[in-house]
All heavy atoms as a GROMACS GRO file, in nm:
protein
  536
    1MET      N    1  -3.935  -0.782  -1.906
    1MET     CA    2  -3.886  -0.726  -1.784
    1MET      C    3  -3.749  -0.662  -1.812
    1MET      O    4  -3.662  -0.720  -1.871
    1MET     CB    5  -3.870  -0.837  -1.680
    1MET     CG    6  -3.841  -0.781  -1.545
    1MET     SD    7  -3.822  -0.907  -1.416
    1MET     CE    8  -3.984  -0.974  -1.406
    2THR      N    9  -3.732  -0.538  -1.768
    2THR     CA   10  -3.609  -0.464  -1.789
    2THR      C   11  -3.530  -0.458  -1.659
    2THR      O   12  -3.585  -0.426  -1.555
    2THR     CB   13  -3.641  -0.321  -1.836
    2THR    OG1   14  -3.723  -0.329  -1.950
    2THR    CG2   15  -3.516  -0.245  -1.868
    3SER      N   16  -3.401  -0.487  -1.669
    3SER     CA   17  -3.317  -0.475  -1.550
    3SER      C   18  -3.234  -0.348  -1.562
    3SER      O   19  -3.190  -0.310  -1.670
    3SER     CB   20  -3.226  -0.596  -1.534
    3SER     OG   21  -3.136  -0.602  -1.641
    4LYS      N   22  -3.214  -0.283  -1.451
    4LYS     CA   23  -3.137  -0.159  -1.449
    4LYS      C   24  -2.993  -0.192  -1.411
    4LYS      O   25  -2.966  -0.248  -1.306
    4LYS     CB   26  -3.197  -0.061  -1.348
    4LYS     CG   27  -3.134   0.075  -1.352
    4LYS     CD   28  -3.206   0.170  -1.260
    4LYS     CE   29  -3.142   0.306  -1.268
    4LYS     NZ   30  -3.210   0.402  -1.184
    5GLN      N   31  -2.901  -0.157  -1.498
    5GLN     CA   32  -2.760  -0.185  -1.475
    5GLN      C   33  -2.693  -0.064  -1.413
    5GLN      O   34  -2.709   0.048  -1.461
    5GLN     CB   35  -2.691  -0.222  -1.605
    5GLN     CG   36  -2.547  -0.263  -1.587
    5GLN     CD   37  -2.485  -0.310  -1.717
    5GLN    OE1   38  -2.545  -0.300  -1.822
    5GLN    NE2   39  -2.365  -0.361  -1.708
    6GLN      N   40  -2.618  -0.088  -1.307
    6GLN     CA   41  -2.546   0.021  -1.242
    6GLN      C   42  -2.423   0.055  -1.325
    6GLN      O   43  -2.345  -0.033  -1.361
    6GLN     CB   44  -2.505  -0.021  -1.101
    6GLN     CG   45  -2.435   0.089  -1.027
    6GLN     CD   46  -2.403   0.047  -0.884
    6GLN    OE1   47  -2.448  -0.055  -0.837
    6GLN    NE2   48  -2.324   0.128  -0.817
    7THR      N   49  -2.405   0.184  -1.354
    7THR     CA   50  -2.292   0.225  -1.438
    7THR      C   51  -2.190   0.311  -1.362
    7THR      O   52  -2.094   0.356  -1.420
    7THR     CB   53  -2.340   0.304  -1.561
    7THR    OG1   54  -2.414   0.417  -1.515
    7THR    CG2   55  -2.427   0.216  -1.650
    8THR      N   56  -2.214   0.333  -1.235
    8THR     CA   57  -2.119   0.413  -1.158
    8THR      C   58  -2.046   0.323  -1.060
    8THR      O   59  -2.096   0.221  -1.016
    8THR     CB   60  -2.190   0.524  -1.079
    8THR    OG1   61  -2.287   0.465  -0.993
    8THR    CG2   62  -2.258   0.623  -1.173
    9GLN      N   63  -1.925   0.364  -1.027
    9GLN     CA   64  -1.845   0.289  -0.932
    9GLN      C   65  -1.894   0.316  -0.791
    9GLN      O   66  -1.926   0.429  -0.756
    9GLN     CB   67  -1.700   0.330  -0.945
    9GLN     CG   68  -1.607   0.250  -0.859
    9GLN     CD   69  -1.461   0.286  -0.885
    9GLN    OE1   70  -1.433   0.369  -0.971
    9GLN    NE2   71  -1.372   0.228  -0.811
   10GLU      N   72  -1.896   0.212  -0.710
   10GLU     CA   73  -1.934   0.229  -0.571
   10GLU      C   74  -1.820   0.293  -0.494
   10GLU      O   75  -1.705   0.284  -0.533
   10GLU     CB   76  -1.970   0.093  -0.511
   10GLU     CG   77  -2.095   0.034  -0.574
   10GLU     CD   78  -2.138  -0.095  -0.507
   10GLU    OE1   79  -2.101  -0.116  -0.390
   10GLU    OE2   80  -2.206  -0.173  -0.572
   11PRO      N   81  -1.851   0.359  -0.382
   11PRO     CA   82  -1.746   0.422  -0.304
   11PRO      C   83  -1.648   0.317  -0.250
   11PRO      O   84  -1.685   0.201  -0.233
   11PRO     CB   85  -1.821   0.492  -0.191
   11PRO     CG   86  -1.957   0.434  -0.190
   11PRO     CD   87  -1.983   0.377  -0.325
   12PRO      N   88  -1.524   0.357  -0.222
   12PRO     CA   89  -1.426   0.261  -0.171
   12PRO      C   90  -1.469   0.205  -0.036
   12PRO      O   91  -1.539   0.269   0.041
   12PRO     CB   92  -1.298   0.342  -0.159
   12PRO     CG   93  -1.340   0.483  -0.158
   12PRO     CD   94  -1.471   0.491  -0.231
   13ILE      N   95  -1.423   0.086  -0.008
   13ILE     CA   96  -1.452   0.021   0.119
   13ILE      C   97  -1.350   0.066   0.221
   13ILE      O   98  -1.230   0.068   0.194
   13ILE     CB   99  -1.444  -0.132   0.102
   13ILE    CG1  100  -1.549  -0.179   0.004
   13ILE    CG2  101  -1.458  -0.201   0.236
   13ILE    CD1  102  -1.536  -0.324  -0.035
   14ASP      N  103  -1.396   0.105   0.338
   14ASP     CA  104  -1.305   0.140   0.447
   14ASP      C  105  -1.276   0.014   0.527
   14ASP      O  106  -1.367  -0.052   0.579
   14ASP     CB  107  -1.367   0.246   0.539
   14ASP     CG  108  -1.358   0.385   0.480
   14ASP    OD1  109  -1.262   0.411   0.405
   14ASP    OD2  110  -1.446   0.467   0.510
   15LEU      N  111  -1.148  -0.021   0.534
   15LEU     CA  112  -1.107  -0.139   0.609
   15LEU      C  113  -1.102  -0.105   0.758
   15LEU      O  114  -1.091   0.011   0.795
   15LEU     CB  115  -0.970  -0.185   0.560
   15LEU     CG  116  -0.964  -0.228   0.415
   15LEU    CD1  117  -0.821  -0.255   0.373
   15LEU    CD2  118  -1.049  -0.351   0.392
   16PRO      N  119  -1.109  -0.206   0.843
   16PRO     CA  120  -1.099  -0.178   0.987
   16PRO      C  121  -0.970  -0.102   1.018
   16PRO      O  122  -0.868  -0.122   0.952
   16PRO     CB  123  -1.095  -0.318   1.049
   16PRO     CG  124  -1.154  -0.408   0.946
   16PRO     CD  125  -1.124  -0.345   0.812
   17VAL      N  126  -0.975  -0.017   1.117
   17VAL     CA  127  -0.864   0.072   1.150
   17VAL      C  128  -0.732  -0.004   1.164
   17VAL      O  129  -0.632   0.033   1.107
   17VAL     CB  130  -0.894   0.151   1.279
   17VAL    CG1  131  -0.773   0.232   1.322
   17VAL    CG2  132  -1.014   0.240   1.258
   18GLY      N  133  -0.729  -0.110   1.237
   18GLY     CA  134  -0.606  -0.184   1.259
   18GLY      C  135  -0.554  -0.256   1.136
   18GLY      O  136  -0.436  -0.287   1.126
   19PHE      N  137  -0.642  -0.284   1.040
   19PHE     CA  138  -0.600  -0.359   0.922
   19PHE      C  139  -0.499  -0.281   0.840
   19PHE      O  140  -0.398  -0.336   0.797
   19PHE     CB  141  -0.720  -0.398   0.836
   19PHE     CG  142  -0.682  -0.487   0.722
   19PHE    CD1  143  -0.657  -0.621   0.743
   19PHE    CD2  144  -0.670  -0.436   0.593
   19PHE    CE1  145  -0.620  -0.705   0.639
   19PHE    CE2  146  -0.634  -0.519   0.488
   19PHE     CZ  147  -0.608  -0.653   0.511
   20ASN      N  148  -0.523  -0.154   0.816
   20ASN     CA  149  -0.428  -0.073   0.740
   20ASN      C  150  -0.294  -0.065   0.812
   20ASN      O  151  -0.189  -0.071   0.748
   20ASN     CB  152  -0.482   0.068   0.714
   20ASN     CG  153  -0.588   0.070   0.607
   20ASN    OD1  154  -0.605  -0.025   0.532
   20ASN    ND2  155  -0.662   0.178   0.600
   21ALA      N  156  -0.296  -0.054   0.943
   21ALA     CA  157  -0.171  -0.049   1.019
   21ALA      C  158  -0.095  -0.180   1.000
   21ALA      O  159   0.027  -0.180   0.980
   21ALA     CB  160  -0.200  -0.024   1.166
   22TRP      N  161  -0.165  -0.291   1.006
   22TRP     CA  162  -0.100  -0.422   0.986
   22TRP      C  163  -0.048  -0.434   0.843
   22TRP      O  164   0.064  -0.478   0.820
   22TRP     CB  165  -0.200  -0.534   1.015
   22TRP     CG  166  -0.150  -0.668   0.977
   22TRP    CD1  167  -0.066  -0.747   1.050
   22TRP    CD2  168  -0.176  -0.738   0.855
   22TRP    NE1  169  -0.040  -0.863   0.981
   22TRP    CE2  170  -0.106  -0.861   0.861
   22TRP    CE3  171  -0.251  -0.710   0.743
   22TRP    CZ2  172  -0.110  -0.953   0.758
   22TRP    CZ3  173  -0.256  -0.803   0.640
   22TRP    CH2  174  -0.186  -0.922   0.649
   23LEU      N  175  -0.128  -0.391   0.747
   23LEU     CA  176  -0.091  -0.402   0.606
   23LEU      C  177   0.032  -0.320   0.573
   23LEU      O  178   0.116  -0.361   0.493
   23LEU     CB  179  -0.209  -0.356   0.521
   23LEU     CG  180  -0.201  -0.372   0.371
   23LEU    CD1  181  -0.196  -0.521   0.335
   23LEU    CD2  182  -0.321  -0.308   0.305
   24LEU      N  183   0.045  -0.205   0.634
   24LEU     CA  184   0.154  -0.113   0.603
   24LEU      C  185   0.271  -0.124   0.701
   24LEU      O  186   0.365  -0.046   0.695
   24LEU     CB  187   0.102   0.030   0.599
   24LEU     CG  188  -0.012   0.055   0.500
   24LEU    CD1  189  -0.057   0.200   0.508
   24LEU    CD2  190   0.026   0.016   0.360
   25ASP      N  191   0.266  -0.221   0.791
   25ASP     CA  192   0.371  -0.237   0.892
   25ASP      C  193   0.501  -0.282   0.826
   25ASP      O  194   0.509  -0.392   0.771
   25ASP     CB  195   0.327  -0.339   0.996
   25ASP     CG  196   0.428  -0.353   1.108
   25ASP    OD1  197   0.495  -0.253   1.140
   25ASP    OD2  198   0.439  -0.463   1.164
   26CYS      N  199   0.600  -0.197   0.828
   26CYS     CA  200   0.731  -0.229   0.771
   26CYS      C  201   0.830  -0.122   0.816
   26CYS      O  202   0.790  -0.018   0.868
   26CYS     CB  203   0.725  -0.234   0.619
   26CYS     SG  204   0.684  -0.076   0.543
   27ALA      N  205   0.955  -0.150   0.798
   27ALA     CA  206   1.061  -0.053   0.828
   27ALA      C  207   1.167  -0.068   0.721
   27ALA      O  208   1.210  -0.180   0.690
   27ALA     CB  209   1.119  -0.077   0.965
   28PRO      N  210   1.212   0.042   0.662
   28PRO     CA  211   1.314   0.033   0.558
   28PRO      C  212   1.447  -0.017   0.616
   28PRO      O  213   1.484   0.016   0.728
   28PRO     CB  214   1.327   0.176   0.506
   28PRO     CG  215   1.273   0.262   0.615
   28PRO     CD  216   1.173   0.180   0.690
   29ALA      N  217   1.515  -0.100   0.538
   29ALA     CA  218   1.646  -0.149   0.580
   29ALA      C  219   1.745  -0.033   0.579
   29ALA      O  220   1.743   0.050   0.487
   29ALA     CB  221   1.693  -0.260   0.486
   30PRO      N  222   1.830  -0.025   0.679
   30PRO     CA  223   1.929   0.083   0.684
   30PRO      C  224   2.022   0.079   0.562
   30PRO      O  225   2.060  -0.028   0.515
   30PRO     CB  226   2.008   0.055   0.812
   30PRO     CG  227   1.929  -0.046   0.889
   30PRO     CD  228   1.842  -0.117   0.792
   31ASN      N  229   2.056   0.194   0.511
   31ASN     CA  230   2.151   0.209   0.400
   31ASN      C  231   2.106   0.143   0.270
   31ASN      O  232   2.190   0.106   0.188
   31ASN     CB  233   2.290   0.157   0.440
   31ASN     CG  234   2.341   0.226   0.564
   31ASN    OD1  235   2.330   0.348   0.576
   31ASN    ND2  236   2.394   0.150   0.657
   32CYS      N  237   1.977   0.125   0.252
   32CYS     CA  238   1.925   0.066   0.128
   32CYS      C  239   1.850   0.175   0.052
   32CYS      O  240   1.745   0.223   0.098
   32CYS     CB  241   1.834  -0.053   0.157
   32CYS     SG  242   1.761  -0.124   0.006
   33ASP      N  243   1.903   0.215  -0.063
   33ASP     CA  244   1.841   0.321  -0.142
   33ASP      C  245   1.704   0.280  -0.193
   33ASP      O  246   1.612   0.363  -0.202
   33ASP     CB  247   1.930   0.360  -0.260
   33ASP     CG  248   2.059   0.427  -0.214
   33ASP    OD1  249   2.061   0.483  -0.103
   33ASP    OD2  250   2.158   0.422  -0.290
   34VAL      N  251   1.686   0.153  -0.227
   34VAL     CA  252   1.557   0.104  -0.276
   34VAL      C  253   1.452   0.112  -0.166
   34VAL      O  254   1.340   0.160  -0.188
   34VAL     CB  255   1.568  -0.040  -0.332
   34VAL    CG1  256   1.432  -0.094  -0.372
   34VAL    CG2  257   1.665  -0.044  -0.449
   35CYS      N  258   1.488   0.068  -0.046
   35CYS     CA  259   1.395   0.077   0.067
   35CYS      C  260   1.360   0.223   0.099
   35CYS      O  261   1.245   0.255   0.126
   35CYS     CB  262   1.454   0.010   0.191
   35CYS     SG  263   1.447  -0.170   0.190
   36ALA      N  264   1.461   0.310   0.095
   36ALA     CA  265   1.437   0.452   0.124
   36ALA      C  266   1.340   0.513   0.022
   36ALA      O  267   1.250   0.588   0.059
   36ALA     CB  268   1.570   0.528   0.125
   37ALA      N  269   1.358   0.478  -0.105
   37ALA     CA  270   1.267   0.530  -0.209
   37ALA      C  271   1.126   0.476  -0.188
   37ALA      O  272   1.028   0.550  -0.199
   37ALA     CB  273   1.320   0.492  -0.347
   38ASN      N  274   1.116   0.346  -0.157
   38ASN     CA  275   0.984   0.288  -0.132
   38ASN      C  276   0.919   0.349  -0.009
   38ASN      O  277   0.798   0.368  -0.006
   38ASN     CB  278   0.995   0.136  -0.116
   38ASN     CG  279   0.990   0.065  -0.249
   38ASN    OD1  280   0.896   0.080  -0.325
   38ASN    ND2  281   1.094  -0.012  -0.278
   39TRP      N  282   0.998   0.381   0.092
   39TRP     CA  283   0.946   0.443   0.214
   39TRP      C  284   0.886   0.580   0.183
   39TRP      O  285   0.777   0.613   0.230
   39TRP     CB  286   1.058   0.454   0.318
   39TRP     CG  287   1.013   0.507   0.450
   39TRP    CD1  288   1.036   0.630   0.501
   39TRP    CD2  289   0.937   0.436   0.548
   39TRP    NE1  290   0.979   0.641   0.626
   39TRP    CE2  291   0.917   0.523   0.657
   39TRP    CE3  292   0.883   0.309   0.554
   39TRP    CZ2  293   0.846   0.487   0.770
   39TRP    CZ3  294   0.812   0.272   0.667
   39TRP    CH2  295   0.794   0.360   0.774
   40ARG      N  296   0.957   0.658   0.102
   40ARG     CA  297   0.904   0.791   0.064
   40ARG      C  298   0.775   0.775  -0.016
   40ARG      O  299   0.677   0.848   0.006
   40ARG     CB  300   1.008   0.868  -0.018
   40ARG     CG  301   1.124   0.920   0.065
   40ARG     CD  302   1.214   1.014  -0.015
   40ARG     NE  303   1.275   0.950  -0.130
   40ARG     CZ  304   1.388   0.881  -0.128
   40ARG    NH1  305   1.453   0.866  -0.015
   40ARG    NH2  306   1.436   0.827  -0.238
   41GLN      N  307   0.773   0.681  -0.110
   41GLN     CA  308   0.654   0.659  -0.192
   41GLN      C  309   0.538   0.604  -0.109
   41GLN      O  310   0.423   0.640  -0.132
   41GLN     CB  311   0.687   0.565  -0.308
   41GLN     CG  312   0.782   0.629  -0.407
   41GLN     CD  313   0.836   0.530  -0.508
   41GLN    OE1  314   0.856   0.413  -0.479
   41GLN    NE2  315   0.860   0.578  -0.629
   42LEU      N  316   0.568   0.518  -0.012
   42LEU     CA  317   0.466   0.466   0.077
   42LEU      C  318   0.399   0.579   0.153
   42LEU      O  319   0.276   0.588   0.160
   42LEU     CB  320   0.528   0.365   0.174
   42LEU     CG  321   0.436   0.296   0.275
   42LEU    CD1  322   0.493   0.159   0.310
   42LEU    CD2  323   0.419   0.377   0.400
   43ASN      N  324   0.480   0.668   0.210
   43ASN     CA  325   0.424   0.780   0.287
   43ASN      C  326   0.345   0.876   0.200
   43ASN      O  327   0.242   0.928   0.242
   43ASN     CB  328   0.535   0.852   0.363
   43ASN     CG  329   0.582   0.769   0.481
   43ASN    OD1  330   0.501   0.719   0.558
   43ASN    ND2  331   0.712   0.752   0.495
   44ALA      N  332   0.390   0.899   0.077
   44ALA     CA  333   0.315   0.985  -0.015
   44ALA      C  334   0.180   0.921  -0.049
   44ALA      O  335   0.078   0.990  -0.053
   44ALA     CB  336   0.396   1.009  -0.142
   45ALA      N  337   0.180   0.791  -0.070
   45ALA     CA  338   0.054   0.721  -0.102
   45ALA      C  339  -0.041   0.723   0.017
   45ALA      O  340  -0.162   0.740   0.000
   45ALA     CB  341   0.084   0.577  -0.144
   46LYS      N  342   0.014   0.709   0.139
   46LYS     CA  343  -0.071   0.716   0.259
   46LYS      C  344  -0.135   0.854   0.271
   46LYS      O  345  -0.253   0.864   0.306
   46LYS     CB  346   0.011   0.685   0.384
   46LYS     CG  347   0.031   0.539   0.405
   46LYS     CD  348   0.111   0.498   0.528
   46LYS     CE  349   0.141   0.591   0.635
   46LYS     NZ  350   0.221   0.534   0.745
   47GLU      N  351  -0.060   0.958   0.242
   47GLU     CA  352  -0.115   1.094   0.249
   47GLU      C  353  -0.229   1.113   0.150
   47GLU      O  354  -0.324   1.186   0.177
   47GLU     CB  355  -0.006   1.198   0.224
   47GLU     CG  356   0.090   1.214   0.339
   47GLU     CD  357   0.199   1.316   0.310
   47GLU    OE1  358   0.186   1.394   0.212
   47GLU    OE2  359   0.298   1.317   0.385
   48LYS      N  360  -0.219   1.047   0.035
   48LYS     CA  361  -0.324   1.055  -0.067
   48LYS      C  362  -0.436   0.955  -0.041
   48LYS      O  363  -0.530   0.945  -0.120
   48LYS     CB  364  -0.265   1.031  -0.205
   48LYS     CG  365  -0.170   1.138  -0.250
   48LYS     CD  366  -0.114   1.105  -0.387
   48LYS     CE  367  -0.013   1.210  -0.431
   48LYS     NZ  368   0.049   1.177  -0.558
   49ARG      N  369  -0.422   0.876   0.067
   49ARG     CA  370  -0.518   0.773   0.104
   49ARG      C  371  -0.530   0.664  -0.002
   49ARG      O  372  -0.634   0.604  -0.022
   49ARG     CB  373  -0.654   0.833   0.138
   49ARG     CG  374  -0.647   0.932   0.255
   49ARG     CD  375  -0.780   0.988   0.295
   49ARG     NE  376  -0.878   0.887   0.326
   49ARG     CZ  377  -0.900   0.835   0.448
   49ARG    NH1  378  -0.828   0.875   0.549
   49ARG    NH2  379  -0.994   0.746   0.467
   50ASP      N  380  -0.420   0.640  -0.072
   50ASP     CA  381  -0.412   0.533  -0.172
   50ASP      C  382  -0.348   0.412  -0.105
   50ASP      O  383  -0.229   0.386  -0.120
   50ASP     CB  384  -0.332   0.578  -0.294
   50ASP     CG  385  -0.334   0.477  -0.407
   50ASP    OD1  386  -0.378   0.362  -0.386
   50ASP    OD2  387  -0.292   0.513  -0.519
   51ILE      N  388  -0.429   0.340  -0.029
   51ILE     CA  389  -0.378   0.230   0.052
   51ILE      C  390  -0.325   0.117  -0.034
   51ILE      O  391  -0.226   0.052   0.000
   51ILE     CB  392  -0.487   0.180   0.150
   51ILE    CG1  393  -0.527   0.292   0.247
   51ILE    CG2  394  -0.440   0.057   0.227
   51ILE    CD1  395  -0.413   0.352   0.326
   52ALA      N  396  -0.384   0.092  -0.149
   52ALA     CA  397  -0.336  -0.015  -0.237
   52ALA      C  398  -0.193   0.013  -0.283
   52ALA      O  399  -0.107  -0.076  -0.280
   52ALA     CB  400  -0.429  -0.030  -0.357
   53LYS      N  401  -0.166   0.136  -0.322
   53LYS     CA  402  -0.031   0.172  -0.367
   53LYS      C  403   0.066   0.169  -0.249
   53LYS      O  404   0.178   0.121  -0.260
   53LYS     CB  405  -0.033   0.311  -0.430
   53LYS     CG  406   0.095   0.347  -0.500
   53LYS     CD  407   0.077   0.477  -0.578
   53LYS     CE  408   0.194   0.501  -0.669
   53LYS     NZ  409   0.177   0.622  -0.749
   54ALA      N  410   0.022   0.218  -0.134
   54ALA     CA  411   0.106   0.216  -0.016
   54ALA      C  412   0.141   0.072   0.022
   54ALA      O  413   0.255   0.043   0.059
   54ALA     CB  414   0.036   0.286   0.101
   55ALA      N  415   0.045  -0.017   0.010
   55ALA     CA  416   0.069  -0.158   0.044
   55ALA      C  417   0.172  -0.221  -0.049
   55ALA      O  418   0.253  -0.304  -0.006
   55ALA     CB  419  -0.062  -0.236   0.039
   56ARG      N  420   0.171  -0.183  -0.177
   56ARG     CA  421   0.271  -0.236  -0.270
   56ARG      C  422   0.412  -0.193  -0.228
   56ARG      O  423   0.506  -0.272  -0.233
   56ARG     CB  424   0.241  -0.191  -0.413
   56ARG     CG  425   0.123  -0.265  -0.474
   56ARG     CD  426   0.112  -0.244  -0.623
   56ARG     NE  427   0.089  -0.104  -0.662
   56ARG     CZ  428  -0.030  -0.047  -0.669
   56ARG    NH1  429  -0.138  -0.114  -0.639
   56ARG    NH2  430  -0.041   0.079  -0.706
   57HIS      N  431   0.425  -0.068  -0.185
   57HIS     CA  432   0.556  -0.020  -0.139
   57HIS      C  433   0.597  -0.088  -0.008
   57HIS      O  434   0.714  -0.121   0.010
   57HIS     CB  435   0.557   0.132  -0.125
   57HIS     CG  436   0.544   0.202  -0.257
   57HIS    ND1  437   0.640   0.193  -0.355
   57HIS    CD2  438   0.446   0.280  -0.307
   57HIS    CE1  439   0.601   0.263  -0.460
   57HIS    NE2  440   0.484   0.316  -0.434
   58ALA      N  441   0.501  -0.109   0.080
   58ALA     CA  442   0.531  -0.179   0.206
   58ALA      C  443   0.579  -0.321   0.177
   58ALA      O  444   0.672  -0.371   0.241
   58ALA     CB  445   0.408  -0.182   0.296
   59THR      N  446   0.517  -0.386   0.080
   59THR     CA  447   0.559  -0.522   0.042
   59THR      C  448   0.702  -0.521  -0.010
   59THR      O  449   0.782  -0.608   0.024
   59THR     CB  450   0.463  -0.580  -0.064
   59THR    OG1  451   0.332  -0.585  -0.008
   59THR    CG2  452   0.506  -0.719  -0.107
   60GLU      N  453   0.736  -0.422  -0.093
   60GLU     CA  454   0.873  -0.410  -0.144
   60GLU      C  455   0.973  -0.395  -0.029
   60GLU      O  456   1.080  -0.455  -0.031
   60GLU     CB  457   0.885  -0.290  -0.237
   60GLU     CG  458   0.819  -0.308  -0.371
   60GLU     CD  459   0.900  -0.398  -0.463
   60GLU    OE1  460   1.024  -0.396  -0.455
   60GLU    OE2  461   0.838  -0.470  -0.542
   61ILE      N  462   0.936  -0.316   0.070
   61ILE     CA  463   1.025  -0.295   0.184
   61ILE      C  464   1.041  -0.424   0.264
   61ILE      O  465   1.151  -0.463   0.300
   61ILE     CB  466   0.972  -0.180   0.274
   61ILE    CG1  467   0.983  -0.047   0.198
   61ILE    CG2  468   1.047  -0.174   0.406
   61ILE    CD1  469   0.910   0.069   0.263
   62ARG      N  470   0.929  -0.493   0.289
   62ARG     CA  471   0.937  -0.620   0.362
   62ARG      C  472   1.015  -0.725   0.285
   62ARG      O  473   1.080  -0.812   0.343
   62ARG     CB  474   0.797  -0.671   0.395
   62ARG     CG  475   0.730  -0.596   0.509
   62ARG     CD  476   0.605  -0.667   0.555
   62ARG     NE  477   0.504  -0.674   0.451
   62ARG     CZ  478   0.408  -0.583   0.431
   62ARG    NH1  479   0.403  -0.476   0.508
   62ARG    NH2  480   0.320  -0.598   0.336
   63ASP      N  481   1.010  -0.720   0.152
   63ASP     CA  482   1.080  -0.818   0.069
   63ASP      C  483   1.232  -0.801   0.074
   63ASP      O  484   1.304  -0.890   0.028
   63ASP     CB  485   1.034  -0.810  -0.077
   63ASP     CG  486   0.899  -0.875  -0.098
   63ASP    OD1  487   0.851  -0.947  -0.007
   63ASP    OD2  488   0.841  -0.857  -0.207
   64HIS      N  489   1.281  -0.693   0.129
   64HIS     CA  490   1.426  -0.671   0.136
   64HIS      C  491   1.494  -0.789   0.208
   64HIS      O  492   1.599  -0.837   0.163
   64HIS     CB  493   1.459  -0.541   0.210
   64HIS     CG  494   1.605  -0.519   0.225
   64HIS    ND1  495   1.677  -0.443   0.137
   64HIS    CD2  496   1.694  -0.564   0.316
   64HIS    CE1  497   1.804  -0.442   0.173
   64HIS    NE2  498   1.817  -0.515   0.283
   65ALA      N  499   1.431  -0.836   0.314
   65ALA     CA  500   1.490  -0.946   0.394
   65ALA      C  501   1.507  -1.074   0.313
   65ALA      O  502   1.595  -1.154   0.340
   65ALA     CB  503   1.404  -0.973   0.517
   66SER      N  504   1.424  -1.092   0.210
   66SER     CA  505   1.435  -1.214   0.129
   66SER      C  506   1.534  -1.197   0.016
   66SER      O  507   1.554  -1.289  -0.064
   66SER     CB  508   1.297  -1.251   0.072
   66SER     OG  509   1.252  -1.152  -0.017
   67GLY      N  510   1.599  -1.080   0.006
   67GLY     CA  511   1.702  -1.059  -0.094
   67GLY      C  512   1.651  -1.016  -0.229
   67GLY      O  513   1.723  -1.020  -0.327
   68VAL      N  514   1.526  -0.972  -0.237
   68VAL     CA  515   1.468  -0.932  -0.365
   68VAL      C  516   1.542  -0.814  -0.427
   68VAL      O  517   1.570  -0.813  -0.545
   68VAL     CB  518   1.318  -0.901  -0.350
   68VAL    CG1  519   1.261  -0.839  -0.476
   68VAL    CG2  520   1.243  -1.028  -0.316
   69HIS      N  521   1.576  -0.715  -0.346
   69HIS     CA  522   1.643  -0.597  -0.402
   69HIS      C  523   1.766  -0.556  -0.321
   69HIS      O  524   1.817  -0.447  -0.340
   69HIS     CB  525   1.545  -0.480  -0.414
   69HIS     CG  526   1.499  -0.428  -0.282
   69HIS    ND1  527   1.379  -0.464  -0.227
   69HIS    CD2  528   1.555  -0.343  -0.193
   69HIS    CE1  529   1.363  -0.403  -0.111
   69HIS    NE2  530   1.469  -0.329  -0.087
   70SER      N  531   1.814  -0.638  -0.235
   70SER     CA  532   1.927  -0.599  -0.150
   70SER      C  533   2.057  -0.588  -0.226
   70SER      O  534   2.076  -0.632  -0.334
   70SER     CB  535   1.943  -0.699  -0.036
   70SER     OG  536   1.961  -0.830  -0.085
   0.00000   0.00000   0.00000
């Protein structure tokens, strides 16, 4: 018996509409150059529909409050 192996990548999964909004919910800290840079990169990633990359930048922005890059 021969099994057929799939060799192509499946299309990306679309998350529920509100999930991306929740995932990317953040605001850059005022007067923080790191937050400002992450904000620009987050918006560029959103325009390219690269939600994973945008989420990484959103996490960096949210981490400001914990003193990670302040």
